N, C-alpha and C positions, 0 to 999 in steps of 0.2 A: 603423373606428377603427385609429390606427396600431399598431404592433404593436414590441415592445420586443425586444432580441436583443442575449445576453448575449457576451459575448468574454474568453475563459480560457485566456491564448496561454502561460501557466507558472504553476509550484505549487512552492511554496517545500518544499525537502527539511525535514524536522523533525531533530536529532539525538536520538539517543536512548539513554542510559547504560546500561543494562538491559532484558534481557525482561523482568520485574519492574514495571516503572519506568510504568507507567500513564498517571502525570502529564506525562512528558514525552512520551510518544509524541503528539504534536501538531504541529499544523502549522500553514501560511496558503493561503489561496486570493487572487490578485490579479486583476483583471480590466479589463474596459469595458463597460459598455453603452449601446447606439449607438440609433438606431431605424430599423429591419429595412429599409428599401425607401431607404433615401437616404444611410446610413450618420453620421449627426449624433450626437455624444457627448449621451447625455441626464442634464442634473444632475439631483440629488433623486430619485433614485428609492433606495427600499426595499429593501435585496437581502440577504436570508437565508437558512440552509441547512436546509430543508425538513426538519422531523421537532426541530428543536434550538432552541436559543435565540440561538443566533449569526446577528449583523446587523451591517449598516454602510450609511451613505447615500453613495450615490457624490456627486462633487465636480463643479467647473465643466468639470470635463474626462469627466465621464463613468466615474473611474474610482475603484473600489474596493475595497478590503482585508478578507477574513475571517480575522478570528484565534483560536487555536485549535481548529481544527478539528480532529476526531478522524483517524488514519489510515484510510484505506478509502475506499470512493468514495459520495458523497455527491452530490443534486438541490441547484443552486443557484437558488433563483427570485429574477427582476426583477420588481417591481411600482408603478406610478406612475399615478395616478389622469389618465386621457383615454387611456391605453395598454392593448392586449391583452398578458399576463402575460406574459412570458418566461422560459424557463428553460434550465438545460443540465446535464448530468454533469461531474462533476469527481474525479478521485482523488489523494486525499494520499499520497504515499511517505514511507516511514521510512527514516533516513539512519544511519548513526554504526556503533559497534562492540557489539555484545551482549556479553554475560559469561557464561562457562558454569562451572558446579560442575564438575569432573572425579571422577566414581566407578566409573568402570571400563575396560575397555583398549579400548574399539571404535575404529572408525574415522570419523573425520566431521572437522569445524568447526563454529563457532558459527553460520553461515549456515543449514545442514542442520538444525541441532538445532532453530534456532528452529524453522524449521519444521515439523519433525515433531510438537514441541508444540505446533504450530499448529493440524497434520492432526487431531490427536487432539480437539483441541477444538472444532473445527467436522466432527466426523464426521459425516456425513448431513443436513447442512446444507446443501440444495439450493443453486448460485448461489453458490460462494464461491470465488473462485481465488485461490492467492499466487505469488509469485516472492522470491528472498533470494538476493544472490550477496554476495561479495568482488568491488571490482571492478580485485582484480591477476590475479584468475584462477585463486586458488588458498584453497581454505576449507578451512584446516585442514590435515590430516596429506596428503589424498587429492590426484588430479588433478582436480578440480571447484572450480570457482568456486562452486557451490550448489546450488540444486535447484527444483522444481515442485509445489507441493502444493495439491490441493480438497480439495471435500467427500466423494469416492470413496479418496482414499490408503488410508486405513484398512481400507476393507472391501478393496483390490486389495490391503495388503499379507497380510490373513490370506487371501484365497486362493491367495498364492504362500507360505503357508506361513511365514510372519513374522507373529511377533507387538510390535508398535509399539509398546505400554509397554518391554520388556523391551529394545530397541533402546535408547529413548532413556534408559531406565535405566543402562544400560551405555554411554553417550555413542557410539553407536554408527548414528549416523545416516546415516552414508555407506551403509553395507551392507543398509539399507532402502530406501532411494531407487532404490539400483542394482538393486533384487531386481526392482523394477516400471518402470524404466528414464527413470526421473524426476528424473536426475541433471541439472546443466546443465555442461558443460564444453568452455568457450570457449576453452581453453588461457591461457598467460602473455601480461597485455596489454602488459606494458610500463610501468602507469601504477598509482596506487592513490592515489583520491583518498576513498574511501569503500568501506563497506557498504551496501549497499542494498535495499529490504523494500520490495514494493509488494503490496496486498491489493485483489482484484477483488470488489466483492458488485452480482450485476445482479439 
């Protein structure tokens, strides 16, 4: 039986007005479905995001677009009668600039604060990693563009003698990520197209 192949060359970046605006944290996945052996585009293939109700049908050129896909890593499945099912993983990234409510006098910026808040929410949830940075190379008041976080961030902060919630409440995300060597410091980039956030779920 012939097998379907999913080609997902690019992911659209979605714009996020604020961290709390969950409705805005969505993007789209576009790609092409071909026959695996001969790379011929296949029309009328049902393409869907596994575990969600998001779906589309390929056109005459095998192309599809899946809209309103939540930020993160998803599995995309392609099915058509007479073919072996094809699937591929895709990561939808989040762009735009988040907002920060300043309550303290700590060090850091919006991307680092976004990640520290996320780290607290995903504490102990294995297989989740995230990255957030400003494309100009500077996030807020310090020399970092952003930082990295995962499901072990909170435990590593506590082991280093730092209270993640206290740092978050004091707008002091830079100090937190610096303590565990998870800052992203590329230096000034000479450009400023957007902020970038990516969450990988394995």
